[in-house]
N, C-alpha and C positions, 0 to 999 in steps of 0.2 A: 504493500500500500504506500502511495506517495505520502509525503509529509503532511500531517494534519496540522492546520493552522488554527489557533485559538484567537479569535478577533474580539476586541473589546467593543462593547456596545452599551446602550442605555435603554431603560424602560420606554415602551412605545404605544401600548394600546390605551385608547380613551373610552372603550366600551367593551363589554364582555361578548365574545363570539357565541352565537347560539348553535343549535343543532344544524343549522344551515351554514355554519362556519363564519368566516370573516369576509365581508364584502366591502370593497372600497374602490375608488377610481384607480385605473391602471397607474396613473402618475404617483399615487400614494404608495402602491406596492413597489414601484420602481425606484423609490428613494433608497439611498444607501442604507443597507442593513435591515430594511423593513420586512421584506419577505423572509430573510434569514432569521430574523428575530422570532417571527411567528412559527416557523418550522422548528426552530430550536425549542421554543416553548412547548410545542407538541411533544417532541422527543423527550424533553425533561419531565413531562407529565405522565409518561407511561413507562412500564418496565419492559425493556427490550432484551429478551433472553438470547442466549447464544444460538446462532443458526436461524434467527428470525428473518422472515420475508415480508416485504412491504409491497402492496399493490399501488400503482400510480397511473393516473391518466386524467384526461379532462375533456371539455366540450369543444376544443379547437379554437377557442376565442383568442384574440390578440394577447400576447404575453404568456400563452400556455407553454410553448416550447422553451422559452427562456426560463420560466419557473421550474420546469421539469428538470433541466440540467442542474440547476442549483439544488433541488431536492434530492436527486440521485447522489450527488457528491456529499451532501450533508447526511444522508442515510448511511453511506459508507463510513463517515467519520463518527457516527453515533452508534455503531455496532451492529447494523443490519448485515446479514450475510448475502442477501439477495434483494433485488428490486424487480418486480414484474411490471412492465410498462406497455401500454397499448401502442401499436405501430403509429408513428407520427404524433405520438402523445395523445391519441384519441381513445377514450373509453366513455361511453354514456354512463350516467350515474347508476342505473340498474345493472348494466353490464359489469361495472366495477364491483358492485355488491356481489354479483354472482361469482366473479373471479376470486374475491376474498373468501367466499364460502367454499367454492370448489377446490381451491388449492390450499385452503386452511392457512392463509397468511395471517400475520399478526393483526393486520388491519390495512387500511388504505388511505391515501391522500387523494382527494378528488378536487380538481381545479375547475371551478365553474362559479358563475354568478347566476346560475339557473336561467330564468326567463328575462334577465336584464340585458340591455343592449351591450354590444361589444365594440372595441376599437381603441385606438391610442388615447382618446379622450373619454372613454366610457368605462365600464365596470369590469372588475376581476374579482374572483373569489377563491377561497381555499377552505376545505374542511377535512376533518379526520373521521373516518369510519372505523369502528371496532371490529373484532374478529367475527362477530355474528353477521357482518356485512352492513349493519345499520349505523346511523349517525351516532356520534359519541354522546353518551348521557351527560346530564348536567354536572355530575361529579368530576368528569374529565374536562368539560368546557370551563368549569369554574377553576380547576387546577391550572389550565392553560392561561386563563386570565390572570390568576394570582402570580404565575411565573412571569407573565409579561410586564408586571409592575415592579419586578425585582431583577430581571435579567441583566447580566453584566458582561456576558460573553457568549459566543456561539462557535461551533466547530465545523470546519470545512477543509477537505484535503486539496492539495494542489494537483488536480487532475484535469486532463483535457476533456472536452465534451464527448459524450458517447453518441454513436450513430443510432438514433431511435427510429429512423425511416426504413431500416432493413430488418426483417424478421430474423431472429437468431440470438445467440448469446455473446456477450462481451465479458471476458474474464480479466479482472484486475487484481492480481495476487489472489487473496481468498474472498474477494467480493465479486458477485455476478450480477450483470444486468441482462435480463431476458426480455426481449421484445416479442410480443405475441400479436397475432391477428386480432384486431379489436372487436370483430363481429362473430367469428365462427363459434366460440364457446357459447355465446348468448343465443345464437341461431339454433344450435343443437338443443339447448334447453327448451326453446319455444316448440321445437318439433316433438319433444317429449310430452309437453303439456297439452297441445292442441291436435285436433284431427286435421292434419294437413291434407289428407286425401279428399276430405269433404270440402275444404276451402278451395282446393284446386278445381274440383268439379263445379263449384260455384262460379269461379271465374270462366271456366270453359262454357258454362251455360249462357254467357253473355252479360253476366253481372259486371257493372262498371263502378269504378271508384276513383277518387282523387285524394292522394296523400300529400300533405304539405309539410316538409321538414323544416321550413322557414330558414333555410341556409345554415342549419345547425347540425348537431351531432348525429341525429337519427337518419340523415341521408344515406350513409353507407349501410346502415342496418335495414332500412326500407328496401334498398336495391337488392340486398342479399336475400332477404326473407320474402318480401311481397312479389318481386319479379322473378328472381332466380329459383327460389324454392317453391313458390306457390303459383307461378305462371301468370301473374297480373301483367297487363301490358305496360311497356315502358312509359307510355303516355299517362299512366295512372299516377306517376310521381311528378312533383313540382318542387323546385327550390331544394334539390337534394345534394347539391355540391357544398361541402363544408367551407364556410368563409370565416376568416379571422374577424370580420366585422358583421357577420350574419347578414351580409348583403346590405348593410346600413339600416336594417329593419329592427323591430322590437320583437324578439322571438318568444312571444307569449301567446299560446294557442287559445284565444278567445275571440268573441265576435268583433271586437274592435281592431286588434292587432293582426288577426288572420283574415282581414277583410277580403283579400284577394281570393282565398279559398271560399269564403262565404258567398261572394258574388257568383262564383262558378256554380255552387250548389243551389242558388236561387234563380238561375237562368232557366229558360224554357227547355233547354237541352241539357239540363243538369244530370250528372251521373246518379247512380242509385245510392251511393255512400260516399261520405267525405270524412277525413280525419286530419288532425295536425298534432305535432308534438313540439316541445319547447327547446330551449338552448341546450340543455344537458340530457334531454330524452326522458325525463321522469313525469311529464305532464301530458295530457291528451285532451283533445276536443273531438266530439263525435257529432256528425251531421248526417241527416238523410236528405233526400230530394225535397227541397223547400222546407226543411225541418231541422230544428236545433234540439239536441238532447242535453239537458242540464247535467252537470257532473253528479249531482245528488241522485237524479233519476237513473243515470247510467250505472252507478254503484248498485242501486236497488234492483235494476233489471238484470244485471250480471248475476247477482245473488239468487234471484228468483229462477234464473235459467241455468244455473251452474251445472246441473246434472247433464246438460247437453255437451259439456266440455269434458274430455277424457280425464283430465287431472283432478276433476272435482266430482266425478260420478259416484264416489263413495260417500258423498255428503260433506257438509261444512261443519267444522267444530264450533264456529260462531262467526259473527261479523262485528266490525267496529267502524265508527265514524267519528270525525272531529265534531266538537260541539257546534260550530257554525254551520255544519252540513245539515241539510234537511232531514226530517225524520222518516223519509220514504223507506229507507232500508230497515228501520225499526219494524214497520208493518210486515215486511217480508219475513223478518226473523221471527216475529210473533206467530205467523202462520206456519212457519217451518219448525217451530218449537225449538229454536236454538238461541243461545245468548246473544245479546247485542250490547256493545259497550259504547258509551259516549265519552270521548277523551278530549283533552286540550288539543289545539293545533300543534302538529309536530310529529313526524313519523316515528320518533323514538318511542312514543307511547304505544304505537301499534307493534313495534318490534318486541317490546316486553311481552305483550299479549301473545304474539306469534311464537316467541321462544318458549312460552309456557303452554303451547298448544291450546290456547283458549279461543283463538280466532283463525280463520282461513283467509277471509277476504276483508279488505278495509279500504276506506277512501275519505278524501277531503273534498269539500265543494270547490276548492281552488284548482280544479282540473287534475287532481291526483288520485289515482286508483291503483290498487295492487293486491297481491296475495302473498302467501308464505313461501313462494318460490324464491324470493329475495327479501331483503329488508329495506327496500326503498320503493317508492311509488314507481310505476313503470308504464310509460306512455304507449309503446308498441304492444305490450302485453294486453292493454285495454282494447286496442284496435283489433287484435287477434281474437279477443273474447267476443267482440261484436261480429266479426266475420264468421267465427265458429257457430255462434248462436243463429245467425241468419241462414247459414248453410244447413244446419240441422233442422231448422223449422221448415225450410223449403223442401228438404228431403222428406220430412214427415207429411207435409201437406200436399206435396206434388205440384205446388204452384208458387209463383213468385211472392215473396214476402218483403215488405218494405220496412224501413226503420220506423216510419210514422205508425204503421200498423202494430208493430211490436210495442211501441211506447203507449199507444192508446188502448191496446188490449191490457197492458199492465195497469193503466189508470182505471179501467173498467173493473178490474179485479180488486185492486188495493186502494182505490181513491187516488187523488192527485195532491201532492204537496206542492202547491204553487209557490215558486221560489225565485228570488233574484238577489244579486249582490251588486251594490253600488260602491265603486272605489273612487276616493278622492285622493289623488296622488300628489306627492311633493308639497304637502301643506307644511308651512313653518312649524317646527316641532312644538314650540310654545303654544301656538294656536290649537294644534291637535290635542295636546295635553289639556288645554283649557276646556275643549269640548267634552272630553271624557270626565274631567273633574265636575263640570256642570251637571252632567247626567247623574253621576254618583251622588251629588248633593241632593237629589230628589228621591233617593231610595225610600225614605220614610213617608213621602207624600204621594208618590205615584200609585201605590196599591189602592184599588177601588175607584180610581179616576176613570171617567168615561170619555172616550174619544169617538164620537159618532156611534157606530155599531159595536165598537170594541171597548171592553172593560178590562183594565189592568188587574191581573191577579197578584203578581209579585214582580219585584225588580231586584237583581243581585249581580255580583261579580263572580263568575263561574270558578269553582275550585274542584279539584279532582284528587282522589286518593287512589293511587295505583294498586290494583288488586294483586299484583305480583310481588312488588318490593315494598309496598306500604308508603312510598314517598308521596308527599303532598305538594300539589302545584296550585298556587292561588293567582288571582288577578288575570284570569285567562280570557276575559271578555265580558262586557256588560250586557246583561239580558233583561229585556222587558217581556214578560210572559203574560199573555191575555187569557181570560177565563175560557174562551172558545178553543184554545189550543194553538192559536196563532202566536207569533213572536217576532220581536225585532232584536237584533244583536249588533252591538257596536264593538269594534276591535281595532287596535292599532297594529299595523304589520311592520315587521322589521326586515322586509326583503329588499327594500330600496337603499340607495346610497345617498340620497338627497332628501332632507326633510323627513316627513312622516307620511305614511299612507293610512288614511282612515277608511275602514271598510264598514259598510252598513249591510246587514243581512236581513232579508224580509221573507217571512214564510207564513202561508195560510193554507190549512188543510181543506180540501174540497172533495166531498164524497159524491157530489152530483155530476154524473157523466154528461149531463146537458150543458154544463158550463166548461167542459174541457176544451172547447174550441177557443176560449178566451186567451188573448195575449197576456203573458205574465205581468207586464208593466201596467196594463189596463186593469187586470184583476187585483193588483196590489196598490193601485193609485191612492186609496185612502190611507193605507199603512205607510206609504212613502211620505205623505204629508204629516202623519203623526211623528215619524222619525225626525223630520226636519224641525217640527215644532218643539219636541222634547229636547233635542240636542242644541237648538239655536245655531246650527251649523253655518247657515248662510251669514248670519250676523257676526259670528266669531271668526270665520275664515275668509269671508268675502267670496266664497265659491257659490256660483249659481247653479252649477250642474256637475254631475260626476265626470271623472276622466274616462272611466270604463263602466259599462253596465253589462252584466252577464246573468 
């Protein structure tokens, strides 16, 4: 091993990294010692046994390859025997989780700012996943933060950069860098879970789709799985070349940022099915011909039809959803007589439940759905769930089945949880905190208040006791619960790098199938006005409308 250099440094973090890691502008990470400080803080917060292997990869955004070279060198200096890295530095977040689990590595460092924009003036992110393949729990993120406030040095060897574009191994004394194909292991896993023969037959029957990778990491995965293995036409794919800037776009698969795909699915000549994934491949959006499927409904429909998918034919241990996600899956779980858990936002909570074999499927309203095959949400997995369900239903019925038919049949059986999320992005942090404080100040006066047809039952700040490890999480989102079962949730999100994002979640249960034609925004119009009145959002932030509505 080349000489290991110990470089002096100073404390650097001004905020605790969450389970989604540390996200900052590229120019922040590119400062002298900043990236190195965070990596060293990770390594100093875990025990690295002799012979340990680290998984490493990212979403291909700007600064990805530069950071990977630094991390490889620092892994060698800190006692790792091996680093497994995706070719070209590419690994989607779910694929990285699979590699950690399949090869039993100590954990992994994933380089991504998820659905945030990329480029020299945009965002970069880094997070550590543990040996179960899931995001680091709070005890580790807290240790990293504590170390960042006292760090005085980091270790790095004097090594030349490793060629990460060629598959194979590079040996440096007793340290190994193994470059693997970024897609093949993940594609093989998907072939084990789903009925690829049925999906192939679906495409052969003339079924059409459009998948938008949004110039991000799932492009190579979509080509390998949808086209090469399942026989979809090349024209089924769009924006599938990975770009360091994500094509200058915002790789968030929702109705606002994936507008190009949405426009295609709402044309007269629309394909049967549409889907998109985000920057690092862990989120998904599902569309039918002139039809949008909310992520909450998508989770419920996948759960209700899981027996049509080979991996889940033996039944589900249980399901879980984040608190802001609609209660649609709760109704499915009740009918299936399986447990349903309501957790705070954050995939680590699902990971605990999956590790304890309490749940099989889980999801968040923020376009994240997954199962116990990995410990991250998984965008392409969700797309394949829908393709498998459509293929199976068409085979059973002997006739064409649309996305809209599947959703409306589900509503007819379980009722509809009319649902929407309004995002107000990049609000000055002080103003956003002021909105939340104002709502909380009304906790004692809101109960029994009437707002039109709605009467408040209770208002609180959601807390959660983990049934696996007993840990308690508080302050997870302000809820206003109405006597009729409807609700409004307010929550600050930490996924941005500028200001704060204030999210408002609105939900009303409707058992009347005659109303299922109603647009969600029209059906929720009264609740939207209640949310604005209670929060004083317009007065306190100056915002007259949301940035994104989903």
